[in-house]
C-alpha positions as CSV (number, residue, x, y, z in Angstrom):
1,X,68.6,108.8,115.5
2,X,72.1,108.5,117.1
3,X,70.8,106.8,120.2
4,X,69.2,103.9,118.2
5,X,71.4,103.4,115.1
6,X,70.3,99.9,114.5
7,X,66.6,99.9,114.8
8,X,64.7,98.8,111.7
9,X,62.6,101.5,110.2
10,X,60.8,100.0,107.2
11,X,58.2,97.4,106.6
12,X,60.7,95.1,105.1
13,X,62.3,94.8,108.5
14,X,59.1,94.3,110.5
15,X,58.9,91.4,112.8
16,X,62.7,90.8,112.7
17,X,64.5,91.0,116.0
18,X,67.5,93.1,116.7
19,X,69.3,89.9,117.5
20,X,68.7,88.5,114.1
21,X,70.0,91.7,112.5
22,X,73.1,91.5,114.6
23,X,73.7,88.0,113.5
24,X,72.9,88.8,109.9
25,X,75.6,91.4,109.7
26,X,78.1,88.5,109.5
27,X,76.4,87.4,106.4
28,X,76.7,90.9,105.0
29,X,80.4,90.8,106.0
30,X,80.9,87.5,104.2
31,X,79.3,89.0,101.0
32,X,81.5,92.1,101.3
33,X,84.6,89.8,101.6
34,X,83.5,88.0,98.4
35,X,82.8,91.3,96.7
36,X,86.2,92.8,97.5
37,X,88.0,89.6,96.6
38,X,86.3,89.3,93.2
39,X,87.0,93.0,92.3
40,X,90.6,92.7,93.5
41,X,91.2,89.6,91.3
42,X,90.5,91.5,88.1
43,X,91.8,95.0,89.2
44,X,95.4,94.6,88.0
45,X,95.3,91.1,86.5
46,X,96.4,92.5,83.1
47,X,99.6,94.1,84.5
48,X,101.9,91.0,84.8
49,X,100.8,89.8,81.3
50,X,101.1,93.1,79.6
51,X,104.1,92.0,77.5
52,X,102.0,89.0,76.3
53,X,99.2,91.4,75.3
54,X,101.6,93.7,73.6
55,X,103.0,90.8,71.5
56,X,99.6,89.5,70.7
57,X,98.2,92.7,69.3
58,X,101.4,94.4,68.1
59,X,100.7,97.6,70.2
60,X,103.0,100.0,72.0
61,X,103.2,100.7,75.7
62,X,101.0,103.8,75.5
63,X,98.2,101.8,73.9
64,X,98.6,98.9,76.4
65,X,98.4,101.4,79.3
66,X,94.7,101.9,78.3
67,X,93.9,98.6,79.8
68,X,94.6,100.1,83.2
69,X,94.1,103.8,82.7
70,X,90.6,103.6,81.2
71,X,89.4,101.6,84.2
72,X,90.2,104.6,86.3
73,X,88.6,107.1,83.8
74,X,85.4,105.0,84.0
75,X,85.5,105.2,87.8
76,X,86.2,108.9,87.7
77,X,83.4,109.7,85.3
78,X,80.6,107.6,87.1
79,X,81.6,107.5,90.8
80,X,79.7,110.7,91.8
81,X,76.6,109.9,89.7
82,X,76.7,106.4,91.1
83,X,76.9,107.7,94.6
84,X,73.8,109.9,94.1
85,X,71.9,106.7,93.0
86,X,72.3,105.1,96.3
87,X,69.6,107.1,98.0
88,X,67.3,106.9,95.0
89,X,67.2,103.3,93.9
90,X,68.7,101.6,97.1
91,X,72.0,100.1,98.1
92,X,71.2,96.6,97.0
93,X,70.3,97.6,93.4
94,X,73.3,99.8,93.1
95,X,75.7,97.0,94.3
96,X,73.9,94.4,92.1
97,X,74.4,96.6,89.0
98,X,78.0,97.3,89.9
99,X,78.8,93.6,90.6
100,X,77.4,92.4,87.3
101,X,79.3,95.0,85.4
102,X,82.4,94.0,87.3
103,X,82.0,90.5,86.0
104,X,82.6,91.7,82.4
105,X,86.1,90.1,82.3
106,X,84.3,86.8,82.2
107,X,83.9,87.4,78.4
108,X,87.7,87.8,77.8
109,X,87.9,84.3,76.3
110,X,85.8,85.5,73.4
111,X,87.9,88.6,72.7
112,X,89.7,88.7,69.3
113,X,90.8,92.3,69.2
114,X,92.4,94.8,71.5
115,X,89.4,97.3,71.4
116,X,87.1,94.6,72.7
117,X,89.4,93.8,75.5
118,X,89.4,97.5,76.4
119,X,85.6,97.6,76.4
120,X,85.5,94.7,78.9
121,X,88.0,96.6,81.2
122,X,85.9,99.8,81.0
123,X,82.7,97.8,82.0
124,X,84.7,96.5,84.9
125,X,85.7,100.0,85.9
126,X,82.0,101.2,85.7
127,X,81.1,98.3,88.0
128,X,83.6,99.6,90.6
129,X,82.3,103.1,90.2
130,X,78.8,101.9,91.1
131,X,79.9,99.5,93.9
132,X,82.4,101.6,95.9
133,X,80.3,104.6,96.9
134,X,77.6,102.3,98.2
135,X,80.0,100.6,100.7
136,X,80.0,103.4,103.2
137,X,76.2,103.6,103.6
138,X,76.0,99.8,103.8
139,X,78.6,99.5,106.5
140,X,77.0,102.3,108.5
141,X,73.7,100.4,108.4
142,X,75.0,97.1,109.7
143,X,78.0,97.9,111.9
144,X,78.6,99.9,115.0
145,X,80.9,103.0,114.9
146,X,83.7,101.4,116.8
147,X,83.7,98.5,114.4
148,X,83.9,100.6,111.2
149,X,87.7,100.9,111.0
150,X,88.1,97.1,111.4
151,X,85.4,96.3,108.8
152,X,86.9,98.9,106.4
153,X,90.2,97.2,106.9
154,X,88.9,93.8,106.2
155,X,87.2,95.0,103.0
156,X,90.3,96.6,101.7
157,X,92.6,93.8,102.9
158,X,90.7,91.2,101.0
159,X,90.7,93.4,97.8
160,X,94.5,93.6,98.2
161,X,94.7,89.9,98.7
162,X,92.7,89.5,95.4
163,X,95.3,91.7,93.7
164,X,98.1,89.7,95.2
165,X,96.6,86.3,94.1
166,X,96.0,87.4,90.6
167,X,99.6,88.9,90.3
168,X,101.0,85.5,91.6
169,X,98.9,83.2,89.5
170,X,97.9,85.0,86.3
171,X,101.2,84.2,84.5
172,X,101.2,80.4,85.4
173,X,97.5,80.3,84.5
174,X,98.2,82.0,81.2
175,X,100.9,79.5,80.4
176,X,98.5,76.6,81.2
177,X,95.2,77.8,79.7
178,X,95.9,81.1,77.9
179,X,95.8,84.7,79.1
180,X,92.3,85.3,77.9
181,X,91.0,82.3,79.7
182,X,92.8,83.3,82.9
183,X,91.1,86.7,82.8
184,X,87.8,84.9,82.3
185,X,88.3,82.8,85.4
186,X,88.6,85.9,87.5
187,X,85.4,87.4,85.9
188,X,83.6,84.2,86.6
189,X,84.3,84.5,90.3
190,X,82.8,87.9,90.2
191,X,79.6,86.7,88.5
192,X,79.3,84.0,91.2
193,X,79.5,86.7,93.9
194,X,76.9,88.8,92.1
195,X,74.5,85.9,92.2
196,X,75.2,85.3,95.9
197,X,74.5,89.0,96.6
198,X,71.3,89.0,94.6
199,X,70.0,86.0,96.7
200,X,71.4,86.9,100.1
201,X,72.1,90.6,100.1
202,X,69.9,92.8,102.3
203,X,70.0,96.5,103.2
204,X,68.4,98.3,106.1
205,X,66.6,101.2,104.4
206,X,66.4,104.4,106.4
207,X,68.8,103.4,109.1
208,X,70.8,106.4,110.2
209,X,69.7,108.5,107.2
210,X,68.5,112.1,107.5
211,X,66.9,112.1,104.0
212,X,65.9,109.6,101.4
213,X,68.4,111.0,98.9
214,X,70.8,113.8,98.6
215,X,70.0,116.7,96.2
216,X,72.4,118.0,93.6
217,X,73.1,121.1,95.6
218,X,73.7,119.1,98.7
219,X,76.1,116.8,96.8
220,X,78.0,119.8,95.4
221,X,78.5,121.1,98.9
222,X,80.0,117.8,100.0
223,X,82.2,117.6,96.9
224,X,83.7,121.0,97.3
225,X,84.1,120.9,101.1
226,X,87.7,121.2,102.4
227,X,87.7,117.9,104.2
228,X,86.4,116.0,101.1
229,X,89.0,117.5,98.9
230,X,91.8,116.9,101.3
231,X,90.8,113.2,101.7
232,X,90.6,112.8,97.9
233,X,93.9,114.6,97.3
234,X,95.8,112.6,99.9
235,X,94.5,109.3,98.6
236,X,95.0,110.3,94.9
237,X,98.8,110.8,95.3
238,X,99.5,107.5,97.0
239,X,97.0,105.6,94.8
240,X,98.6,107.1,91.6
241,X,102.0,105.8,92.7
242,X,100.7,102.4,93.6
243,X,98.9,102.2,90.2
244,X,102.0,103.2,88.3
245,X,104.0,100.6,90.2
246,X,101.6,97.8,89.5
247,X,101.0,98.8,85.9
248,X,104.6,99.2,84.9
249,X,107.1,97.8,87.4
250,X,106.7,94.2,86.1
251,X,107.5,95.4,82.6
252,X,110.3,97.6,83.8
253,X,111.8,94.7,85.8
254,X,111.4,92.4,82.8
255,X,112.6,94.6,80.0
256,X,115.3,96.7,81.8
257,X,116.6,94.3,84.4
258,X,116.0,91.0,82.7
259,X,113.7,89.5,85.4
260,X,111.4,86.7,84.3
261,X,107.7,87.6,84.2
262,X,107.1,85.1,87.0
263,X,109.6,86.9,89.3
264,X,108.4,90.3,88.4
265,X,104.8,89.2,89.0
266,X,106.0,87.7,92.3
267,X,107.3,91.1,93.4
268,X,103.9,92.6,92.6
269,X,102.3,89.8,94.6
270,X,104.7,90.7,97.5
271,X,103.6,94.3,97.2
272,X,100.0,93.4,97.6
273,X,100.5,90.8,100.3
274,X,102.5,93.2,102.3
275,X,99.6,95.6,101.9
276,X,97.3,93.0,103.3
277,X,99.5,92.6,106.3
278,X,99.8,96.3,107.0
279,X,96.0,96.7,106.5
280,X,95.4,94.2,109.2
281,X,97.9,95.9,111.5
282,X,96.3,99.3,110.8
283,X,92.8,97.9,111.4
284,X,93.7,96.4,114.8
285,X,95.7,99.5,115.8
286,X,92.7,101.7,115.0
287,X,90.7,99.9,117.8
288,X,93.3,101.1,120.3
289,X,94.7,104.3,118.9
290,X,92.3,107.2,119.3
291,X,93.9,109.4,116.8
292,X,93.3,109.2,113.0
293,X,95.8,111.6,111.4
294,X,99.0,109.6,112.3
295,X,97.6,106.8,110.1
296,X,97.9,109.2,107.2
297,X,101.0,111.2,108.1
298,X,103.4,108.3,108.8
299,X,102.9,106.4,105.5
300,X,102.5,109.7,103.7
301,X,106.0,110.8,104.7
302,X,107.5,107.4,103.7
303,X,105.5,107.1,100.4
304,X,107.9,109.0,98.1
305,X,111.0,107.4,99.5
306,X,109.5,103.9,99.0
307,X,108.5,104.9,95.4
308,X,112.0,105.9,94.5
309,X,113.5,102.8,96.1
310,X,111.2,100.4,94.2
311,X,112.8,101.3,90.9
312,X,116.3,102.6,91.9
313,X,117.1,99.4,93.8
314,X,115.8,97.0,91.1
315,X,119.2,95.3,90.7
316,X,119.6,94.8,94.5
317,X,118.3,92.4,97.0
318,X,117.0,95.5,98.8
319,X,114.2,95.7,96.1
320,X,112.2,93.3,98.2
321,X,112.4,95.7,101.2
322,X,111.5,98.6,98.9
323,X,108.4,96.7,97.6
324,X,107.3,95.9,101.1
325,X,107.7,99.5,102.1
326,X,105.6,100.6,99.1
327,X,103.0,98.1,100.2
328,X,102.9,99.8,103.7
329,X,102.6,103.3,102.3
330,X,99.9,102.3,99.7
331,X,97.6,100.4,102.1
332,X,98.2,101.2,105.8
333,X,96.2,104.5,105.7
334,X,93.1,103.2,103.9
335,X,91.0,101.8,106.8
336,X,91.2,105.2,108.5
337,X,90.8,107.2,105.3
338,X,87.5,105.3,104.7
339,X,86.4,105.8,108.3
340,X,87.0,109.5,108.6
341,X,84.1,110.5,106.3
342,X,81.8,108.5,108.6
343,X,83.0,110.4,111.7
344,X,82.9,114.0,110.4
345,X,80.4,116.3,112.2
346,X,77.0,116.4,110.5
347,X,77.6,113.4,108.3
348,X,75.0,110.8,107.2
349,X,75.1,107.8,104.8
350,X,74.1,109.8,101.8
351,X,76.9,112.4,102.4
352,X,79.4,109.5,103.0
353,X,78.4,108.0,99.7
354,X,79.1,111.3,97.8
355,X,82.4,111.7,99.7
356,X,83.4,108.1,98.6
357,X,82.4,109.0,95.1
358,X,84.5,112.1,95.1
359,X,87.5,110.2,96.5
360,X,87.1,107.7,93.7
361,X,86.6,110.3,91.0
362,X,89.7,112.3,91.9
363,X,91.7,109.2,92.5
364,X,90.5,107.8,89.2
365,X,91.7,110.8,87.3
366,X,95.1,110.7,88.9
367,X,95.5,107.0,88.4
368,X,94.4,107.3,84.8
369,X,97.1,109.9,84.3
370,X,99.7,107.9,86.2
371,X,99.5,104.7,84.1
372,X,99.1,106.6,80.9
373,X,101.8,109.1,81.7
374,X,104.4,106.5,82.6
375,X,103.7,104.7,79.3
376,X,103.9,107.8,77.2
377,X,107.0,109.2,78.9
378,X,108.7,105.8,78.5
379,X,107.8,105.7,74.8
380,X,109.1,109.3,74.3
381,X,112.3,109.1,76.4
382,X,113.1,105.4,76.3
383,X,113.2,105.3,80.1
384,X,110.7,104.4,82.8
385,X,112.6,106.5,85.4
386,X,111.1,110.0,84.8
387,X,107.5,108.7,85.1
388,X,108.2,106.7,88.2
389,X,110.0,109.6,89.8
390,X,107.1,112.0,89.1
391,X,104.5,109.9,90.9
392,X,106.9,109.1,93.7
393,X,107.0,112.9,94.5
394,X,103.2,113.3,94.1
395,X,102.7,110.5,96.7
396,X,103.7,112.9,99.4
397,X,100.3,114.5,99.1
398,X,99.1,111.9,101.6
399,X,101.3,113.4,104.3
400,X,100.1,116.9,103.5
401,X,96.5,115.9,103.8
402,X,97.2,114.1,107.1
403,X,98.6,117.3,108.5
404,X,95.7,119.5,107.3
405,X,92.7,117.3,108.1
406,X,90.9,117.7,111.4
407,X,91.2,115.0,114.0
408,X,88.0,112.9,114.2
409,X,89.1,109.8,116.2
410,X,88.8,111.1,119.8
411,X,85.3,112.5,119.2
412,X,84.2,109.2,117.6
413,X,85.5,107.1,120.5
414,X,83.8,109.3,123.1
415,X,80.4,109.3,121.3
416,X,80.6,105.7,120.0
417,X,81.8,103.8,123.1
418,X,78.6,104.2,125.1
419,X,76.1,103.2,122.5
420,X,78.0,100.2,121.2
């Protein structure tokens, strides 16, 4: 199996040359770029316009935080079941269902109540829960081991770019056409991508798999393994801080420090754009640097400090540097974090899917708590600072995970260089 990772193994693939499969992977990459962009556009699109939504529906901050926090609860609740569907109904079907669900914000223009808006956001979260666990197996089918960190980096970088674009344009779009219609535009892009995937998407069933699907007992062994839990815990801390920042820093800057919504949204755009830059840097570095753990340890050490700086330096020009540093700590580690499950001894696409689902589940729970907790603490204490400080401290879990995880990079390079 390891000696011929790209040989077609089903009748669907019969008669198609290896050269055509190699060329077709660029079509797959293009579809993945569209997928990550469309999901990124809607991910935090409500954050810069939260004050407008609060005014529209007369709700408090705790209630408004549901627009972000329930997305992560939906992800946490369905990521592992979604990952187990990959081997049963196929990658293409799972991604199709996820992408269509992720298009739910298209209907925002019809929403006339806050609960309905929440329902659309929950549907979007369910779409991400289906889509994300299927990414690992799909990438393992179409790309060589040495290419995986770079492709993972591209996937995440484009998602971050989508977050940045929506942060920069959602307020001007809301002023021009209305905030509901702006959210619908982002959902429409996602539906267009789902149609493209349905027409052009292809999987290579059976490639590199040891079994058609993973059993419940097998999935449980993966979920409770030390390495899976370390990967999930490390990501959860950094992800929770990033979510708290995107969900509430614009409101904090606007209400406490008198920034315009445009400027506050611009800072969040800078946060995501810097993440894109550092993702590209990390992806390129991973082609040369044989070690994986430093990609987690270095941003992990800096994460808490960047979190504190992002709100303590709000009145200073240094807030721009703080936001850039937070972008580094929030995104630099991700290409390697997503690659490590594919390099662990004894892994296969089904186990990778469950690992991704576990990472998304634990991360979803933490990010749900981060957005909701900051909103509740602010309502109770009248200050954003305690909530921001709490999740800045928790972000150091990334460094702890980096120190405790095994090193997989050297073994991967030695085994992957010859076959590629």
